[in-house]
C-alpha positions in Angstrom: -11.8 -37.5 43.3 -11.9 -41.3 41.1 -12.2 -41.8 37.1 -14.8 -44.5 38.1 -16.7 -41.4 39.2 -16.1 -39.5 36.1 -17.6 -42.8 33.9 -20.3 -42.5 36.2 -21.7 -39.4 36.6 -21.4 -39.4 32.9 -23.3 -41.8 32.4 -26.1 -40.0 34.8 -26.1 -36.6 32.7 -27.0 -38.9 29.3 -29.4 -40.6 30.7 -31.0 -38.0 33.2 -32.1 -41.1 35.3 -30.0 -41.7 38.4 -32.2 -45.9 38.2 -31.7 -45.8 34.1 -28.1 -45.3 35.2 -27.1 -47.7 37.3 -28.7 -50.4 35.4 -26.4 -49.6 32.6 -23.8 -49.5 34.8 -24.7 -52.5 36.2 -25.1 -51.2 40.3 -27.4 -50.6 42.6 -30.2 -47.3 42.3 -29.1 -46.5 46.1 -24.5 -47.6 45.5 -24.7 -44.6 43.1 -26.2 -42.3 44.7 -24.1 -42.7 47.1 -20.9 -42.7 44.4 -22.5 -39.2 43.2 -23.5 -37.6 47.3 -19.8 -38.6 47.8 -18.5 -36.6 44.9 -20.3 -33.4 45.2 -19.2 -33.6 49.5 -15.5 -33.8 47.3 -16.1 -30.6 45.6 -17.9 -28.8 47.5 -20.3 -28.1 45.0 -23.9 -29.6 43.8 -24.2 -31.1 40.4 -27.5 -32.4 40.0 -30.9 -30.7 40.3 -32.7 -33.8 41.6 -36.0 -34.4 40.7 -39.1 -36.8 41.7 -38.2 -38.7 38.4 -35.3 -37.3 36.6 -32.2 -35.2 37.0 -31.0 -32.4 35.6 -27.0 -31.3 35.7 -26.3 -27.3 37.7 -24.5 -25.6 36.1 -21.1 -26.5 37.6 -22.6 -30.3 36.5 -22.6 -29.0 33.2 -19.0 -27.8 33.6 -17.8 -30.5 35.1 -19.4 -32.7 32.2 -17.6 -30.9 29.5 -14.4 -31.7 31.5 -15.3 -35.6 32.5 -14.9 -35.9 28.6 -12.8 -34.2 27.5 -10.6 -36.2 30.8 -11.8 -39.3 30.5 -11.2 -39.3 26.4 -7.5 -38.6 26.8 -7.3 -41.2 28.9 -8.9 -43.9 26.7 -7.0 -42.3 23.8 -4.1 -43.3 26.5 -4.7 -46.6 27.2 -5.4 -47.4 23.5 -1.9 -45.4 22.9 -0.1 -47.5 25.0 -1.7 -50.8 23.9 -0.8 -50.1 20.8 3.0 -49.9 22.6 2.5 -53.6 23.9 1.5 -54.8 20.7 4.2 -53.4 18.5 1.7 -51.1 16.5 3.4 -47.8 17.7 6.3 -46.3 19.5 9.7 -46.0 18.4 13.0 -47.4 18.2 16.7 -45.0 18.8 19.5 -47.4 17.9 22.7 -46.9 17.2 24.4 -47.6 13.7 28.5 -47.5 13.2 29.8 -45.8 10.4 30.7 -49.1 8.7 26.6 -50.3 8.6 26.6 -50.0 4.7 29.0 -52.6 4.2 27.5 -55.0 6.5 24.3 -56.9 6.8 22.8 -54.5 9.8 20.8 -52.3 7.5 18.9 -55.6 6.1 17.9 -56.5 10.4 16.9 -53.4 10.9 14.5 -53.6 6.9 13.7 -56.9 8.1 12.2 -56.2 11.3 10.6 -52.9 10.1 8.8 -55.3 7.9 7.3 -57.9 10.5 6.2 -54.6 12.6 5.4 -51.8 10.3 3.9 -49.8 12.8 7.4 -49.0 14.3 9.5 -46.0 13.9 13.0 -45.8 13.6 15.6 -43.3 15.0 19.1 -44.0 14.4 22.8 -42.4 16.0 25.5 -43.1 13.5 28.7 -42.8 15.0 31.4 -44.2 16.7 31.5 -47.7 19.5 32.6 -45.7 22.2 30.5 -42.7 21.0 27.5 -44.9 20.5 28.4 -47.2 23.6 27.8 -43.8 25.3 24.3 -42.8 24.4 23.1 -45.5 25.3 24.6 -45.1 29.1 23.4 -42.4 28.8 19.7 -43.5 27.7 19.9 -41.0 24.8 19.2 -44.8 22.8 17.8 -48.0 22.9 20.0 -50.3 21.3 23.0 -49.8 19.1 25.6 -52.1 16.8 29.4 -52.0 18.5 32.7 -53.3 17.6 34.1 -54.3 21.1 35.6 -56.7 22.9 33.9 -59.1 25.8 36.5 -58.3 28.1 35.5 -54.2 27.4 31.7 -55.2 27.3 31.6 -57.4 30.8 33.4 -54.0 32.3 29.5 -52.3 32.0 27.2 -53.6 34.6 24.2 -52.2 33.1 25.0 -53.0 29.5 23.2 -57.0 28.3 25.3 -57.9 24.5 25.9 -60.6 22.0 27.9 -60.8 19.4 27.2 -60.9 15.5 29.7 -60.7 13.9 33.9 -61.5 13.9 36.0 -60.7 10.8 39.4 -60.9 10.2 41.4 -57.3 9.4 43.6 -57.6 6.2 46.0 -55.4 4.4 45.0 -53.5 1.6 48.0 -52.8 -1.8 46.9 -51.6 -5.3 47.1 -54.2 -7.3 50.2 -52.4 -8.5 52.6 -52.7 -5.4 54.7 -56.1 -5.4 53.1 -57.0 -2.2 49.9 -57.6 -3.7 51.4 -60.8 -5.2 52.1 -62.4 -1.6 50.1 -65.0 0.4 50.1 -63.5 3.7 51.8 -60.1 4.8 53.8 -59.4 8.2 54.0 -56.1 10.7 57.7 -56.7 8.8 56.7 -56.3 5.3 55.3 -53.3 6.1 58.3 -51.3 7.7 58.8 -49.5 4.2 56.0 -48.6 3.2 53.4 -45.3 4.2 50.4 -47.0 6.6 47.1 -45.7 6.3 47.1 -45.9 10.2 43.2 -46.1 12.1 42.5 -42.8 14.1 44.0 -42.9 17.5 41.1 -43.5 19.1 40.3 -46.4 17.9 40.2 -49.8 19.0 42.5 -51.1 15.6 44.6 -48.3 16.1 46.1 -49.2 19.9 46.1 -53.0 18.4 48.5 -52.1 15.6 50.6 -49.6 17.7 51.6 -52.1 20.0 52.4 -54.7 16.5 54.6 -51.9 15.6 55.7 -51.3 18.5 57.1 -55.0 19.3 58.6 -55.3 16.2 60.4 -52.5 16.6 59.7 -51.0 13.9 58.2 -46.8 13.6 55.6 -47.1 11.0 55.5 -44.5 7.6 51.8 -43.0 8.4 50.8 -41.8 5.3 47.4 -40.1 6.8 45.4 -41.5 10.1 41.9 -42.6 9.4 39.4 -44.6 10.2 36.9 -43.9 7.5 36.4 -47.4 5.1 36.1 -45.7 1.9 39.1 -43.6 2.1 41.5 -46.4 3.2 40.7 -48.5 0.4 41.1 -45.3 -2.3 43.9 -44.5 -1.2 45.4 -48.2 -0.9 44.1 -49.0 -4.4 45.5 -45.8 -6.2 48.6 -47.2 -4.3 49.2 -44.0 -2.0 49.9 -46.7 0.4 49.0 -49.4 2.2 45.7 -49.7 4.6 44.2 -52.5 6.7 40.3 -53.2 6.5 38.4 -56.1 7.8 38.2 -58.5 4.5 34.6 -57.9 4.7 34.4 -54.0 4.1 37.7 -54.7 1.7 35.0 -57.6 -0.2 31.6 -55.7 -0.2 33.8 -52.8 -2.1 36.1 -55.1 -4.4 36.1 -53.5 -7.7 38.8 -55.3 -8.9 41.6 -52.4 -8.8 43.3 -53.7 -5.3 44.1 -56.7 -3.3 42.9 -58.1 -0.1 46.0 -59.6 1.4 45.7 -61.4 5.2 47.5 -60.5 7.9 49.7 -62.4 9.8 48.7 -60.8 13.4 45.5 -62.1 13.2 43.4 -59.1 14.0 40.1 -59.5 14.1 36.9 -57.1 14.9 33.8 -58.4 16.7 30.5 -56.8 16.3 28.3 -56.5 19.2 24.2 -55.6 19.4 24.0 -54.2 22.8 21.1 -52.6 25.3 20.4 -51.8 28.8 19.4 -54.6 30.8 16.4 -52.8 32.3 15.2 -52.3 28.4 14.7 -55.9 27.9 11.7 -56.0 29.3 10.0 -52.8 26.8 7.9 -54.7 24.6 10.3 -53.9 21.0 13.7 -53.6 22.6 12.9 -57.2 24.5 11.0 -58.1 20.9 13.8 -56.8 19.1 16.3 -58.1 21.0 15.7 -61.8 20.2 15.7 -60.9 16.5 19.0 -59.9 16.4 19.7 -63.0 18.0 18.0 -65.5 15.7 20.1 -63.4 13.4 23.2 -64.6 15.5 22.3 -68.3 16.0 21.1 -68.4 12.1 25.0 -67.2 11.7 23.4 -64.9 8.6 27.2 -63.3 7.3 27.2 -59.5 7.7 
């Protein structure tokens, strides 16, 4: 049974005349009659009662016509939905966002893109970089913004990535702290200070552990957290010294703390990542191009 045969039959059911239906369908009357005969043979039940100048439907034909209309209506709706997907007028983008997204221009990128394609919906997953990357590899999201390195991402052959921001880490200290007057700080300058260390699973923590170890210093750890708000607030209240990216520290600046360059020049890169297999999917292809344009224009995040 073919969709085309369903359309042929419904045209006959509407016209009650094979010749008239054939004319509407731009077919010859014998060709249309042959198609309906084949359909009846396949179904092993007559669908039409053939009169001298017209046709009527058998009971089976009435049921067949009812269900054929539903089937074709569903097919037409499906075709329309897929057409809207291709035009970015429907569908959902499942995007992974970092906890620090509010301190960057990531939300502005999403907002601007949504204004261009208001028919699209968003589904956000907010988490750390490692978790978001795994969600992407598990096909639970379509794309993500993560902190990473080129070497790390090159190890995942299924991923497409592009760097959209690079930022350096700074030391955050209270204005009351004597270190606040320094032009820059080294790891040796921090040896006597309580340190607000990043969580052990973070890439920054691994880098800091290595730097302290190379300097022969065991840091005095006040606490371990990668929550930027808490790091800055603890440092601002002079409870410890924190490490934060300069962009985040600057965006939250309220005058209660100083942002001092860190001599170790630790940097943080944010990448946009998606699966290579999704780059031909209309919404992902469009969104990827939009993000790349932000990157090429070097708009600050």
